[in-house]
Structures are given as C-alpha cells and as structure tokens.
C-alpha positions as CSV (number, residue, x, y, z in Angstrom):
1,M,4.3,17.6,4.2
2,T,4.3,13.8,4.3
3,S,3.5,12.0,7.5
4,D,6.1,9.9,9.4
5,P,5.5,6.2,8.8
6,E,6.1,5.5,12.5
7,D,3.4,8.0,13.4
8,D,1.1,6.3,10.9
9,I,1.6,2.9,12.4
10,D,1.1,4.2,16.0
11,R,-2.1,5.9,15.0
12,L,-3.3,2.7,13.3
13,I,-2.6,0.7,16.4
14,L,-4.6,3.1,18.5
15,E,-7.5,3.1,16.1
16,L,-7.6,-0.7,15.9
17,N,-7.4,-1.2,19.6
18,S,-10.1,1.4,20.2
19,T,-12.3,-0.3,17.6
20,T,-11.6,-3.7,19.2
21,A,-12.7,-2.5,22.6
22,Q,-15.9,-1.0,21.2
23,S,-16.6,-4.2,19.2
24,T,-16.0,-6.4,22.2
25,A,-18.4,-4.4,24.3
26,S,-21.1,-4.3,21.6
27,T,-21.0,-8.1,21.0
28,A,-21.0,-9.1,24.7
29,G,-23.9,-11.3,25.5
30,T,-24.7,-11.9,21.8
31,D,-24.2,-15.0,19.6
32,A,-21.5,-13.2,17.5
33,S,-18.4,-15.5,17.4
34,R,-15.0,-14.2,18.2
35,L,-13.9,-15.1,14.7
36,E,-16.7,-13.1,13.1
37,R,-16.0,-10.1,15.4
38,W,-12.3,-10.1,14.3
39,L,-13.2,-10.4,10.7
40,R,-15.7,-7.6,10.8
41,L,-12.9,-5.5,12.3
42,L,-10.5,-6.6,9.6
43,A,-13.0,-5.5,6.9
44,S,-13.8,-2.2,8.6
45,R,-10.1,-1.3,8.5
46,N,-9.6,-2.4,4.9
47,G,-7.1,-5.0,6.1
48,S,-6.0,-8.1,4.2
49,D,-5.4,-10.8,6.8
50,L,-6.3,-11.9,10.3
51,L,-3.5,-13.8,11.9
52,L,-4.0,-16.0,14.9
53,V,-0.9,-17.5,16.6
54,A,-0.8,-19.2,20.0
55,G,0.9,-17.1,22.7
56,A,0.1,-13.8,20.9
57,P,-2.9,-11.6,20.6
58,P,-5.0,-11.7,17.4
59,A,-3.4,-9.5,14.8
60,V,-4.5,-7.9,11.4
61,R,-2.4,-6.9,8.4
62,V,-3.2,-3.5,7.0
63,D,-1.2,-2.0,4.2
64,G,1.4,-4.8,4.6
65,K,1.9,-4.1,8.4
66,V,0.9,-6.5,11.1
67,V,-0.8,-4.9,14.0
68,A,-1.8,-6.6,17.2
69,L,-5.4,-6.1,18.5
70,G,-6.1,-4.9,22.0
71,E,-6.8,-8.3,23.4
72,G,-4.9,-10.8,25.5
73,P,-2.8,-13.6,23.9
74,L,-4.6,-16.7,22.6
75,D,-3.9,-20.4,23.2
76,G,-4.2,-23.1,20.6
77,T,-7.5,-24.4,22.0
78,E,-9.0,-20.9,21.7
79,I,-7.9,-20.6,18.1
80,E,-9.4,-24.0,17.2
81,D,-12.7,-23.1,19.1
82,A,-12.9,-19.9,17.1
83,V,-12.0,-21.2,13.6
84,I,-13.2,-24.9,13.3
85,P,-16.9,-24.0,13.4
86,A,-16.3,-21.9,10.2
87,L,-14.8,-24.8,8.3
88,S,-16.7,-27.1,5.9
89,P,-17.2,-30.7,7.0
90,H,-14.5,-31.7,4.5
91,A,-12.0,-29.2,5.8
92,R,-12.7,-30.3,9.4
93,R,-12.0,-33.9,8.4
94,V,-8.8,-32.9,6.5
95,Y,-7.6,-30.9,9.6
96,R,-8.2,-33.9,11.9
97,E,-6.2,-36.1,9.5
98,S,-3.4,-33.9,8.3
99,R,-3.4,-31.0,10.8
100,I,-3.7,-28.4,8.1
101,A,-6.8,-27.3,6.1
102,D,-8.1,-24.6,3.7
103,A,-11.7,-23.4,3.4
104,S,-13.8,-20.5,2.4
105,F,-16.1,-18.7,4.8
106,R,-18.8,-16.1,4.2
107,I,-20.3,-13.4,6.4
108,A,-23.4,-12.2,4.7
109,D,-23.0,-8.5,5.0
110,V,-19.2,-8.4,5.1
111,G,-17.8,-10.7,2.4
112,R,-15.9,-13.9,1.8
113,F,-12.8,-15.1,3.5
114,R,-10.2,-17.8,2.9
115,I,-9.2,-19.7,6.0
116,N,-5.9,-21.6,6.5
117,L,-5.9,-23.5,9.8
118,H,-2.6,-25.2,10.6
119,R,-0.3,-26.2,13.4
120,E,2.9,-24.6,14.6
121,R,5.0,-25.8,17.6
122,G,2.3,-28.4,18.3
123,R,-0.4,-25.7,18.6
124,A,-3.2,-24.4,16.4
125,A,-2.7,-21.3,14.3
126,A,-4.7,-19.7,11.5
127,A,-4.4,-17.1,8.7
128,V,-7.7,-15.7,7.3
129,R,-7.7,-13.6,4.2
130,L,-10.4,-11.2,3.2
131,L,-11.4,-11.9,-0.4
132,P,-12.5,-9.0,-2.7
133,T,-16.2,-9.0,-3.5
134,R,-15.5,-8.2,-7.2
135,V,-13.1,-9.8,-9.6
136,P,-10.6,-7.0,-10.4
137,R,-9.9,-5.7,-13.9
138,L,-6.4,-6.5,-15.1
139,A,-5.9,-2.8,-15.9
140,T,-6.4,-1.8,-12.2
141,L,-3.6,-4.0,-10.9
142,N,-0.7,-1.7,-11.9
143,L,1.0,-4.5,-13.8
144,P,2.8,-3.7,-17.1
145,Q,0.3,-3.6,-20.0
146,T,1.8,-6.6,-21.9
147,V,0.5,-8.9,-19.1
148,E,-2.8,-8.7,-21.0
149,L,-1.2,-10.8,-23.7
150,L,-1.5,-13.8,-21.5
151,A,-5.3,-13.7,-21.8
152,Q,-5.0,-13.7,-25.5
153,L,-3.0,-17.0,-25.8
154,P,-4.9,-19.7,-27.6
155,R,-3.2,-22.6,-25.9
156,G,-0.3,-23.7,-23.7
157,L,0.7,-23.5,-20.1
158,V,0.9,-20.1,-18.3
159,L,2.5,-20.1,-14.9
160,I,2.1,-17.2,-12.4
161,G,4.8,-17.4,-9.7
162,G,5.5,-15.5,-6.6
163,P,5.8,-15.9,-2.8
164,T,2.8,-16.3,-0.5
165,G,0.8,-13.1,-0.5
166,S,2.2,-11.7,-3.7
167,G,-1.1,-11.3,-5.5
168,K,-0.8,-14.4,-7.8
169,T,-4.4,-15.5,-7.3
170,T,-5.6,-12.0,-7.9
171,T,-3.7,-11.8,-11.2
172,L,-5.0,-15.2,-12.2
173,A,-8.6,-14.2,-11.5
174,A,-8.1,-10.9,-13.5
175,L,-6.8,-12.9,-16.5
176,V,-9.8,-15.2,-16.4
177,E,-12.0,-12.1,-16.2
178,E,-10.4,-10.7,-19.3
179,I,-11.1,-13.9,-21.2
180,N,-14.6,-14.0,-19.8
181,R,-15.4,-10.5,-21.0
182,R,-13.9,-10.8,-24.4
183,D,-14.3,-14.3,-25.7
184,A,-17.0,-17.0,-26.0
185,R,-15.1,-19.9,-24.4
186,H,-15.7,-22.6,-21.9
187,I,-13.6,-22.0,-18.8
188,V,-13.2,-24.6,-15.9
189,T,-11.5,-23.4,-12.7
190,I,-10.3,-25.8,-10.0
191,E,-9.6,-24.2,-6.7
192,D,-9.0,-25.0,-3.0
193,P,-11.0,-23.0,-2.0
194,I,-12.7,-20.8,-4.5
195,E,-11.5,-17.3,-3.9
196,Y,-13.1,-15.1,-6.6
197,E,-16.6,-15.9,-7.8
198,H,-16.9,-15.2,-11.6
199,Q,-20.2,-14.4,-13.3
200,H,-20.9,-15.7,-16.8
201,Q,-20.3,-13.0,-19.4
202,G,-19.0,-13.8,-22.9
203,S,-17.8,-17.1,-21.6
204,L,-19.3,-20.0,-19.7
205,I,-17.5,-20.6,-16.4
206,E,-17.6,-23.6,-14.1
207,Q,-15.8,-23.3,-10.8
208,V,-14.9,-26.6,-9.0
209,E,-14.0,-26.4,-5.4
210,I,-11.8,-29.2,-3.9
211,G,-13.5,-30.9,-1.0
212,V,-16.9,-29.7,-2.2
213,D,-17.2,-30.7,-5.9
214,A,-14.2,-33.0,-6.2
215,P,-11.9,-34.8,-3.7
216,D,-8.5,-33.5,-5.0
217,F,-6.8,-31.6,-7.9
218,P,-5.9,-34.6,-10.0
219,T,-9.4,-36.1,-10.0
220,A,-10.9,-32.7,-10.8
221,L,-8.4,-32.0,-13.6
222,R,-9.0,-35.4,-15.2
223,A,-12.8,-34.8,-15.1
224,A,-12.3,-31.3,-16.5
225,L,-10.6,-32.7,-19.6
226,R,-13.8,-34.6,-20.4
227,Q,-16.0,-31.5,-20.1
228,A,-14.9,-29.9,-23.4
229,P,-13.0,-26.9,-21.9
230,D,-11.1,-24.3,-23.8
231,V,-9.4,-22.9,-20.7
232,I,-8.5,-24.7,-17.6
233,V,-7.5,-22.8,-14.4
234,V,-5.6,-24.8,-11.7
235,G,-5.5,-22.8,-8.5
236,E,-2.1,-24.1,-7.6
237,M,0.5,-26.6,-8.9
238,R,0.8,-28.6,-5.7
239,D,1.9,-32.1,-6.7
240,P,3.5,-34.0,-9.5
241,E,0.3,-35.7,-10.6
242,T,-1.5,-32.4,-11.1
243,M,1.6,-31.0,-12.9
244,K,1.7,-34.0,-15.3
245,I,-2.0,-33.8,-16.2
246,A,-1.7,-30.0,-16.7
247,L,1.2,-30.4,-19.0
248,S,-0.7,-33.0,-21.0
249,A,-3.7,-30.7,-21.2
250,A,-1.5,-27.8,-22.5
251,E,0.2,-30.0,-25.0
252,T,-3.2,-31.1,-26.5
253,G,-4.5,-27.6,-27.3
254,H,-6.0,-26.2,-24.0
255,L,-5.0,-23.0,-22.4
256,V,-3.9,-23.9,-18.9
257,L,-3.4,-21.1,-16.3
258,S,-1.9,-21.9,-12.8
259,T,0.1,-20.5,-9.9
260,I,3.3,-21.8,-8.4
261,H,5.3,-20.8,-5.4
262,T,8.5,-19.5,-7.0
263,T,10.3,-16.2,-7.0
264,D,11.7,-15.9,-10.6
265,V,11.2,-17.4,-14.1
266,G,14.1,-19.9,-13.8
267,S,12.9,-21.3,-10.5
268,A,9.4,-21.7,-11.8
269,V,10.7,-24.0,-14.5
270,S,13.0,-25.8,-12.1
271,R,10.2,-26.2,-9.5
272,I,8.1,-28.3,-11.8
273,A,10.9,-30.6,-13.1
274,D,12.4,-31.0,-9.6
275,S,9.0,-32.2,-8.3
276,F,9.5,-35.5,-10.1
277,P,11.8,-38.4,-9.4
278,S,15.3,-37.9,-10.9
279,E,14.8,-40.6,-13.6
280,R,11.7,-38.7,-14.9
281,Q,13.0,-35.2,-14.8
282,N,14.5,-35.1,-18.3
283,T,11.2,-36.3,-19.8
284,I,9.3,-33.7,-17.9
285,R,11.7,-31.0,-19.1
286,Q,11.0,-32.1,-22.7
287,E,7.2,-31.9,-22.1
288,L,7.5,-28.6,-20.3
289,A,9.5,-27.1,-23.1
290,M,6.8,-28.0,-25.5
291,A,3.8,-27.0,-23.3
292,L,5.0,-23.8,-21.6
293,A,3.8,-20.6,-23.2
294,A,4.7,-17.9,-20.6
295,V,5.9,-17.4,-17.1
296,L,4.9,-14.4,-15.0
297,T,6.4,-13.8,-11.6
298,Q,5.5,-11.0,-9.2
299,T,6.0,-9.6,-5.8
300,L,4.4,-6.8,-3.8
301,L,6.2,-3.6,-2.7
302,P,5.1,-0.8,-0.3
303,R,3.5,2.0,-2.3
304,Q,4.3,5.6,-1.5
305,G,1.3,7.0,0.2
306,G,0.1,3.7,1.5
307,G,-0.9,0.3,0.1
308,L,1.0,-2.2,-2.0
309,V,1.9,-2.4,-5.7
310,P,3.3,-5.3,-7.8
311,A,6.6,-5.6,-9.5
312,A,6.7,-8.3,-12.1
313,E,8.7,-10.2,-14.6
314,L,7.4,-11.9,-17.8
315,L,8.9,-14.3,-20.2
316,M,7.0,-15.1,-23.4
317,V,8.4,-18.5,-24.2
318,G,10.0,-18.9,-27.6
319,Y,12.4,-21.2,-29.4
320,G,15.5,-20.1,-27.3
321,A,13.8,-20.6,-24.0
322,R,12.5,-24.0,-25.0
323,Q,16.0,-25.1,-25.9
324,H,17.3,-23.9,-22.5
325,I,14.5,-25.7,-20.7
326,R,15.3,-28.9,-22.5
327,K,19.0,-28.6,-21.6
328,N,18.2,-27.8,-17.9
329,A,19.9,-24.4,-18.4
330,Q,17.5,-22.2,-16.6
331,Q,20.3,-19.7,-15.8
332,H,20.0,-18.5,-19.4
333,L,16.3,-17.7,-19.3
334,H,16.9,-14.1,-18.1
335,Q,18.7,-13.2,-21.3
336,E,15.7,-14.7,-23.2
337,I,13.6,-11.9,-21.6
338,T,15.7,-9.3,-23.5
339,I,15.6,-11.3,-26.7
340,T,11.8,-11.7,-26.7
341,R,11.0,-8.2,-25.5
342,R,9.3,-7.4,-28.8
343,F,6.8,-10.2,-28.0
344,G,5.9,-8.7,-24.6
345,S,8.6,-10.0,-22.3
346,F,10.0,-7.7,-19.6
347,S,12.4,-8.0,-16.7
348,L,11.9,-7.4,-13.0
349,E,14.3,-4.6,-13.2
350,E,12.3,-2.9,-15.9
351,S,9.2,-3.2,-13.8
352,L,10.9,-1.8,-10.8
353,A,12.3,1.1,-12.8
354,R,8.8,1.9,-14.1
355,L,7.4,2.0,-10.6
356,V,10.2,4.4,-9.4
357,K,9.7,6.7,-12.5
358,D,6.0,6.8,-11.9
359,G,6.5,7.8,-8.2
360,M,4.9,4.7,-6.8
361,V,7.9,3.1,-5.1
362,E,10.9,4.6,-3.4
363,W,14.2,4.1,-5.2
364,R,16.0,2.3,-2.3
365,E,13.0,-0.1,-1.9
366,A,13.1,-0.9,-5.6
367,Q,16.8,-1.4,-5.6
368,S,16.6,-3.8,-2.7
369,R,14.2,-6.0,-4.7
370,A,16.2,-6.1,-7.9
371,V,18.0,-9.3,-8.7
372,H,20.3,-7.7,-11.3
373,V,21.1,-4.5,-9.4
374,E,23.4,-3.0,-12.1
375,E,20.6,-3.4,-14.7
376,F,18.1,-1.6,-12.4
377,E,20.5,1.3,-11.7
378,K,21.0,1.8,-15.4
379,L,17.3,1.9,-16.0
380,A,16.6,4.1,-13.0
381,P,19.6,6.2,-12.0
382,R,19.3,7.6,-8.5
383,G,18.5,11.3,-8.8
C-alpha cells in the first residue's frame, strides 16, 4: 500500500520542526551561527536547498518540496547578518556593489554549500544549496546512456541547458569525471563558485574559481587558452564576451563544455545568438554552426517513491543542424533529433516515455512535461 503524498509532507513538516526545536535548544549559548544550524538541519534531512526570504520563516527543500522550519519569520537584516559572514571577501564586495553575489561555504563535518545572496523587494534573500561530497558517476544520474558520448567528443562546444535547479551542473561534473577517469588530458574548469571538487585521475585538472583565482569569466577563459588545455569547462555562459571566447576555443580544436539557462535545444542556440547586438548575430550564428558539437537539455521530475529524476533531450549536431543554425531556423532542429538518432540523439518525449515504462515517473506527470504531446502519447500509450 502506497502512502498518501499529503501524509508524507505533513510528516516531513512535523519531523523538521521537531528537529529545528531540538537544534535551537542544543545550540543556545554556543557560538554556532544561525546559518550553520540551518545548514546542519538541511544536511541531516537529505535536503537540497535552504531558502531565506524576508517576511517568511527559513525553509528547506526536500525531495523537491519546500517546507518551512518551525521558526518565526526573518527580516532582511537578519538574513544578511546570518549569511554575509560566510561569504568570501570578494563576494562581500560584489554584494555591496551589485546587491547579488555567489560564493562557496564549507562546514568541516557536514560538507560544502553554494550561497546565492541577493535582493528582492528591496530586502535581502538567500538560496543555499548543499553540494555533494563526491562527483557522481554519469551512470548513476538516470540519464539515457548515449549522454556518455559527450565525454568522448574530441573537440567542439557542448551546451547543457535547463532551468535553475535542473541538475545541469551535476551532469557537467559527471561528464568531466568520465573524461578524468578514462583519458590523459589537461582539463581546466572555470566556475563561480566551484561546486564539485575533482581529484586528479587519468587527467590533470585545474579548477579556477571566479573571485578567488580570477576576476571574471572572460579573463579566466583567455588565460586558460594559454595553459595548453585539451578540455575547457565554463560553469555558465553568462555574457557575450565569454560566449565569443568559448566559440573561438571550440573552433580551434578544444572541447568546451558549458551550461546555459534554456529549456530546449532550439532556445539554447537562440540564447547565444540573441545575446549579441543585432548587427553581429548573423556572424555569431555562422561561428556557432561551425563550433557546436552537441546540445543536451534536461529537467527534473518527481520520482515515484520519492526523489527526483531527469528527463532530457540530446541533439548531436550534424550537417543539417548546422544549416538550420546558419539560417536562423531553430524551429527545424527538433526534426534533426530524429534524423541523427543513429548518432546518439534522442527527444524529450523519448526520455519521458522511458521514465514511464521504467516505472520512475507517473504517466500524467510525464505527459504534462512533453512539448510534443502526440509524440509522447504514441511512445507511451496510457494503459
């Protein structure tokens, strides 16, 4: 007999609030900070994120659900007082100047966290993510097996797209780990902040953190090109200058892996071209058509029995896709997935259908995520 999801969430709230009360009592009169206490609680419940928003109590995300802790609402000053001491000097300076900053934070016996301190409605807010202590193996992520082909590419630009919290960085780290285990290559990662710490295995890995080792992505990327790398990892395509340098690196024989905030293959291509002034976009499309090797997009769905599982879409870029990119005809890229299936491409609908057939995701949930619903229903008829 399966449990009622509403009962599960009610039980989770009770457990979290009970633990919060005990933790508050146990740390009273000690030097333990509020942030550290919240993060220890997050880790103890196998949660993913701590969310601090003015006017609301602190909350944690567990199995995709946001649960308020049993404390009173915070104000913006309390959030800043809790979070700013955990930021690096660079991140504090950035927050003072731009009102938004990212940083990594470590609690010795708990783990590493990624902090995003920002403003909303004129008040401080923060999102803090618990980072895994080990780099995951690609085979453990429940992605289609052909995603492994991305770690075998000798050169070109590989984009991993998806919304915030879709697992892009995890997939990127797993691909780097595959290369690290299998090949003798020089890998340079550029991140803000560093999320996964890689150990040297078959490859030699340098990890550059923005604000610690370099002032910004373009500076770090230019420097990386002078360090004889085989593989360059750019944590995120944030600005046109970074995109331009990454394209040049991919065109000149490097394998460049990066993430981008997009929801499908076509929008990933458009996002890069549209980041440039209109008079340069045609030139950028020509360069992108030459440099792009593959686009993977993914999103996370609730998994039956608890947790989350990714659904993905992969286009291995061939001649047809390059022609569509040059002509600014991204609407035709979906059909290229079918044409290049023998090279490893697969559609979101194929991925969703696999998850349903494997019993990982409910049919209705998968159908609601499909872009081409009729295609999904043919692949996974409702029983």
